[in-house]
N, C-alpha and C positions, 0 to 999 in steps of 0.2 A: 484409565480415565485421565483426560488432560483438562486442566483449568486454563481457559483463555481469558486473559485480562485485556480488554479491548474497548473501543468506542467506534461508532460508525464513521470511519475515515478511510481513505485509500490504503494506508498502511495496515489498518485493522482488518480490512476486507481481504487483504492478501492471505491472512492466516485462517480466517473462517472459510474462505474458498478452499484452501489446501486441506483443511481438516475434513471438509465435506467430500472433496475429490478423493481423498485417501481413505475415506470411510472409517475414520477414527472417532471413538466416542469422546465427547467433550462437553463441558458446561461453561456457560458465559459468566464472567465476572466483570460487569460493567465498571469502567473507570471514567467518570465524568470529568473530562479534561477542561471543560468550561467552568468547573467549580473547584478546580485545584486538587482533585483527588489523586492526581499523578504525583503529588508532592508528599503524600502521607507516608510515614515511616514504614508501614507494613508493605506498601507497594514498592518503595525504594529498596527494600531487601530483595525484591525480585527483579526490578528494573532500575539499576542505580543511575541511569541517565534520565530518569523521570519522563519516559516516553512510552506510549503504547505502540505496538502490542507487546505482550510478554506471555509466556506460558509456564505452567508447572506440570511436568509429566509425573504422575503418581505411580507409573509402572514403567520405569526406564529399563532399557535393554540389559543393563548390568545387574539388575535385581537389587540395587541399592535403594537408599532413601529417595524421596521425591526430588526431582531435578528441575531447576528453573532455567529458562533461556530467555534472553532479551535481544532486541534488534531483529527486525522482520526478516532480513536476509539470512541471519544465523538460524532463526526459527525454521524457515523454509528448508534449509539444508538439513537441519536436525530431523525434521519430520520425514523428509524424503529418505534419509538414511535409516530411520526407524522402520519405515514401511517397505523400503526397497522399491519405491515407485516414484516416477516423474523426475528422476535424476539418473542418467545412464551410468552404468558401472564401468564401461570401457573407457580407456584413458582419453581418447579424443572427444567422445561424446560428452563425457563429464566436464572436460575442460571448456567446451563450447557453451554448455548450459551455465556454468559458473561465470564465464565472461559476461553473458547477457544478463544474468542476475545482478552482478555487480555494476553493470552499466545502468540498470534501473536504480539500484540503491544509491549509487554515487552521482547519477546524472539526472535521469528523467524525473524521479521523485523530488529531489531537492530543487531543481530548477522550476518545475511546475509549482511547487509549494511557494517559492519566492515570487514567481509571477502572480500567483493567486493572491498572495499577501499584498503586494504593492498595487496591483490593479483593482482589488476588491475591498481590502480591509484597512489599508494604511490611513491614518487620520488626515494626513496631507498627501495630495497627489504629487509624486516626484517623477516628472517625465523621464529623466535619465534612467531611474531604476525600472520603471515600467518598460521602457524600450529595451533596456539591457536584458531583462529576463524574458521578455516576449521574443526577442531575437534568438535567445538560447533555446527557448521552448520550441520555436519553429524549426531550429536546426536539428533538435533531437527528434522531432516528428519526422523530419526528412531522413535521418539515419534509420529510424524504424521502418519507414516506407521502403527505403532501398533494401533493407534486410529482408523484407517480406515480399519482394518483387517476384521471387522464384520459389517460394516455399509457403506451406500452409501455416506453419508455426515458426517461432523464432529459431528453434534448434531441432529440426527433424520432427520427432514426435512431440506432442503436447507435454510441457514440462513446467517446473517451478519458475522458469524464466517468464513464461506466458502469464502464470498466476501473479507474478510480481508486477508486470507492466500493465495488465488490463485495468486494474482499478484506478490507475492514474490517467489512462486514456479516457476512462469513464467521465472525467471532469471536463471534457472538451468544451461543452456548451458554456459553462460558467467561466471558463478560461477564454472564451471568444475565439476558439480554434475552429476553422472551417475543415471539418473532417473529410469532406469530399475533395479537398485539395490534396489529400493523401490517400488515394484509392486503395492501395494495398493495406494500409492500416485500417481503413473502413471495412474492407472484406474480412480481415482477421478479427476485428472487434465484433462485428455482427455475427460471425460464425461462433466465436467463443461465448457470446452471451446467450446462445441457445443451449449450451451445455447444462444439464440439470444440476450437476454438482456445483458448478459456478453460480448458478442462479440461487441455489439454496444458501451458499456461503455469502452471497451479496445481500440476501434478505435478512441476515443476522442483524439484529438491532433496528429493524425497520421502524418500530414504535419510537425510537429515539431520534430519528432523522429530522423531525421537525425542529428539534432543539438545535441541531447542528446547522441545518440549511436555511433557517430563517435569519441567520447572521448572528454574530456574537453580541451579547449585551456588555455593559461596562465591566461587570465582574469577570466575564469570560475573557474580555480583552486583557485584563490585568494578568490573568493566568496564562493565556495563550501567547501574548505578545509583550512579555516583560521588557520594559525599557524601550518599547517601540521597535523591537528587534524582529527576528524571523518568524516563520509561521508556526514554529513550535509543535509541529505534528498535526495541526488542525487541517481539516479538509478544505480545499478551495470551495467557494460557496454554492455548489450546485451539482446536479446529476446529469448524465447524458444517456443513461440506458433507456 
């Protein structure tokens, strides 16, 4: 059994999607990031960076005590290695999936998160910031579109790289991205959303979404955007599925 500490955001959906696709038993431990639960000492023991998602594997492969993992990319690799699924074992295939996983973790997610923050949530509109991050968001969509021009998935077979990128592309409407301008991304996005496992993983926390997508109240702003800074792991304000 795996405990999944999460909230309905793109980074949280990565892991619930992976758990469903890998057919691993798990239970949800909601962490209301709009009420500051990510800063509670018990959660910080699991996720010292005070971000969701995090997991606790109560049946690790080494037979030892429960094992916690934080950071979505690390969790995806851990689960893929635990199950032997969605991460190739051959040198070149593994290298390729890890490249695109880290592309998402280091680029697509952070840049869309910052664009969503400055375009949707910032208390004052800062044109330079909005234009800077929108330009980077569109550049990354272009990278993704070119990658998918001659392939069904990011790296041959469906993999944890696809699971990582899809929940962020999901936010295209709230981000104001014209998905039809990226036809290969559109084809990939539409095909993946028909996967039963992905749909089940995306449905995790459905009852909580109205809290997330109606926009943060003042308390949530204090927890999510301390000092008026970055997006703090919060979802940009809407859905595209």
